[in-house]
N, C-alpha and C positions, 0 to 999 in steps of 0.2 A: 766396738762401738759407747761411745758413751749415752744410755737413757736417758736418764735426766740433765738438762741444760739449765743453770739457776740466773736471770736475771735481775738487776738492779737500779733502779736511778737514785742517784745522790744530788741534794743540793747541799754542799758542803759549808757555804755562806763564808765569803770573800775571805779563800786563799789564796794569800799573797806571801809573800815574805819578808822579814821584817825592815822596818824603812821604809817599807814604799806609799805611801801615800795612796788610800785604792778612793775613798771617799773623802768630798771637802767636811766632813760633820765626826767623821771619824778617824785618830787618833793610828798612824799608823804601828802593828806590832811590836814590840820589844823582844832581844832575845826567848827572856825566856816564856811570855806571851806565846811566841810564835811556835817554840818547844814545846809546852805544851797541848799547842790546837796539833800540829801532823803526829804529836802519839795519840790525841787522841783516835785524831782520825784514823792511823794504821789498827789502832784496839779494835776500832769500830768496822774496819776492813775484815779481819780474819776473823771475826763473826760471824760477820753475813756470809762470809764463804759461798760469792760465787761465781760463778764463772767472769760472764762480762757483767760490767759495771759502767753503768752511766753517770757523768761528774757533771753540774754546774756552779756555778760563781768561781770559778779558778784564774785567776788574775796571774797567776804567773806555772807556766808548765813545771821550771823547775822544780818549783815547791811540793807539787803535786810526787813527783820522781821520788822527792824525799822522802815524804810520805812512804810512798811504796819501799821504798829500800826501808824502813821501819819495822814493815810488813814480816808474819815469817810466809806467808802463802801466796805474796803477790810482788817478791821481788822480780819474777824472773817473764813476769807479766808482759805481755805487746802493751807499749802507751801511745795512742795518738790522739795529736792535739796541736794548738794552735793558739800561741798569747797572741791577749787583745791588743789592739793599737792604738792612741792613742787619738781621741775625739774632742773634739772641739776644748782643749787639756786637760783632760783627765779618763783616766784607762774604766773602757766596760769590759769586764768578766767574758770569758769565754766558757768554752764545754770542753772535756775531755772524753775519752771513750778509754777502759781498761782492761783487758779481754786475755783470759791464760789456755784460751782458744785460736789458734791460728786464725791470721786476716790471710786473704783473699785481695792483690791487688793495693793498692796505696787509697788512704781515705781521704775522701773531700769534702772541703769546706763549702758553702753557700752564702756570702754575704750579701747577697743581691737579691732582691725577692723576683721571682721567674715571671715571663710572658709581660717582661715589661708594669708590670703590678705595682699601682704607688697609691696613696693618698692622698691629701691634701688637710689634714689639723688647722681645725680654725685659729684662725690669729695666727697662721705661721705660713710665709709664702713659699716655702721651698717645698716642692713634697717629698715623703717620705720613700727611697725605692731601696731602701735594705733592712734586713732585719736588728735588729734591735742589739740581739747576739746570734754569728752565724749560725746556722746549722752546719751538724757534722753528720755524717753517712760514712761506713766502714762495712763490709761485708768479712763476717765473719765466719768461717768452717766449722761446724756442727756436728758433721761427720764427714769422710773419705770423700763424700759427692754433694755433699747439702750447704749452700751455705745458706745465710740470712741476713738483709742488707738490714744493716741497726741508722736509727736516726734517731739521731742527738738534739734538741732541742730545749731551749730556754726563752720562753714568750713576753715579752712585754708586759712589767709587774703593773698591780693596781695603783702605784701611789704615782700620785698626781702631777699631774706634767706642768708643771710653773713655766713660766716663760715671761723676762724681763724683769723677775724679778716681782712674783706674783705675792698675793696678801693671802697668805691662810685664813685669814677672821673674815677677807668676802667674801662671801657666800657664793655672790656671782662667779668670781674667779676660781673659787672653787668648785665649782660646776664643771667651768668650760674643760679645768685643767683634768679633771675623773675622765673628763669626754675624751680629751687625747690621747689616753690613756686608754680609752677601751677602742678607741677608730684604729689606734697602732696595734694593739694585742687581734686585733680581731683580723686584721688584713693579714699579719704576721701568718692569721693561722690559715688565712687563704691563700697564703704562700708557699708552706707546710704541704698542704692536698694536694697545690701544683707541681711542687715537688713529689710527692709518693706516686701521681696521677702517670706522670711524666717518665719519670724511672721504670715503672713498670709494662708502659706505653703495650697493655694489651698483650703482656705477657704475663705469664701466673710467676710471679717473685716475690714467697717468700721476703714476710717485712716486721719489721720490728720499730716502733717510734715512741722514745723511752725520755723523760724530763720532767721542766718545770714547766709548766704550760700559766700558774698563776691563775687556772680558776678550776671551780667541780669541774666533773666529768659530765653533769646536764650543763652547762654554757653552753651558748652558740658559739664560742672562740674554738674550744674542745669537741665542739661535734660537726664542725667545718673543718677540723682534720681530719674527725670518723673516715665523716664524707656522707654528709646526707645526700641521700637519697640516689646515693650511688651504688647499685647491682645490678647484676647480671647483665652486666656490660660486654658485648662478644664474650658470653655464658661464663666471666671472670665478676665473681662480685667483689667491686673495690671498695669496700667501706675495709679502715679499722674498727676493731672491738675491745671493749676494756676489756681487761684481762681478769680486772675483778668481778666482771660478770659473769664471763663464763669459766671462771675459775668449777674446776672438777669438786673440789672440797667447800663449797662455796656454803655459809652459816651463818645469816645476816640475825641470828639473836647470842651470836657469841663473839663476833667480829669487832672489832676495834680500829677501824679503816682510819684512824686522818693522818696528816703530815705538815702540818700547820697550822699555828693558832696563833690570833691577832684578836686583840680587844677580846678576850675570853669568848671567842667564837672557833671551833676546831673544825677544820678542811682538810679534806682530800684534794691539794694543786698536784701534785708529785703523780704522772699516772705513766702507766706503761702499757700500749695501744699493739693489738697482735694483728698478722691481716688472716683472712680467712681459713690461711694452713695451717694456723693452726687453734679453728672453731671447729668442737666437737663432735659438730652438725652436718660439715661438710665433707662433698664425696673425695674432694682433693687433698682434706686436711692431713698432715707428715707427721706431725705428734701434737696434744692441747696442752690446755695450761692446766696443772694438778694443783695450785697452792695459792698466791698472794699472799704475802706477812707485811703487818706494818712493823718494821723497827721503829718504837717513836716514844720511848721512857722519856729519850732528854730531855723533852722539849716540855715537861712537863714538872721536871726537875734542871732548870738550866745552870751551866755554868761556863763562863767566860769564852771559853777552847771549844763549846760547842757550835754542832752549825742549830740553827731555828729550825730545820726539817726535817722530818723524821724521813725514814730509806723504806724503799718499798721494792719488795723482794718476789718477782716468781717463779715457780718451779715450774715446767713445761717438761713433759716428757715426751720424747720423739718415739713414733711405731715404729715395732719392728720390721726393718724392711720388705722380708720376703714374707711375713705371717701380713703386712698392708697387701703386697703386691697381688696372693690367694686372694683374698676377701675383696680388692677388685675386681679381678679378672673372673670371680665370680658372680661380683654382681655389675659385672657388661661396664666397670669404667674402666679407663687406662690408667697406668699409674702414674704421680704427675711427674714430669721432667724438670728436672733439678740443673 
């Protein structure tokens, strides 16, 4: 059994085919610009050498396939994802998952907020009932008997949500536009929390959430996904934990953990969250986070083909099954069912 599994999340920044208009204020890639982008991305993936990678800002799954074809380490990897659909005459980027480990069953996408969740944004008549970018779920087999459910997300950005040609110089309109984005991001976070809770449904299900949360770990929206106050429900801890916080090799004096820079502010808005099964103090642990690494040098030395986000890599070490079984028997705990 492979003892160490490497999970990563990567916002690639507008991966689209050449000639495709992806934003009104940005021109499509020329063939040369596109070739430079997919070559850079392929180089980064080989350098990353992760077993499972969550991607955000994918405008074309074909473009991602072409990136994988240029790599040395992912040409035979499993790739799941769904092309975005036109919304109001424009494309919205989607997410993807690439795994060198086998997948169990079909991947699922969740475009609609669960439990009939909705929110009415200020100045907008129609309630929001969908995720800005659908959530993706796939089960990855990290051993012959252990599957881990991976949820890939990209929550609403902090970019002000102007409507009807809003004026950026009008501070009142700016405040309302920022509020719309905040409300939508928080609603999506709660929707993702519902997906996690409903999927586990009182069972012990190893889960990992990876993606661009568009906010820091301490933000209310991110905390909603983690599950504020959700623990000891039917004997199961329903929370998700920040892998950066619970890593075994955490050294706050040396870590440089940021994934995005905006107006000279460095923030970590891309996260890898893990369920109780990867928490080192849990009696039901099947593995633990050894180290979280941030690959972010390209953020401070940007080039057009590069992403504006850093990559988060979590090294997870699985417990030896027989050693874990003996330890659990001595402690009087049953081995978690997988």
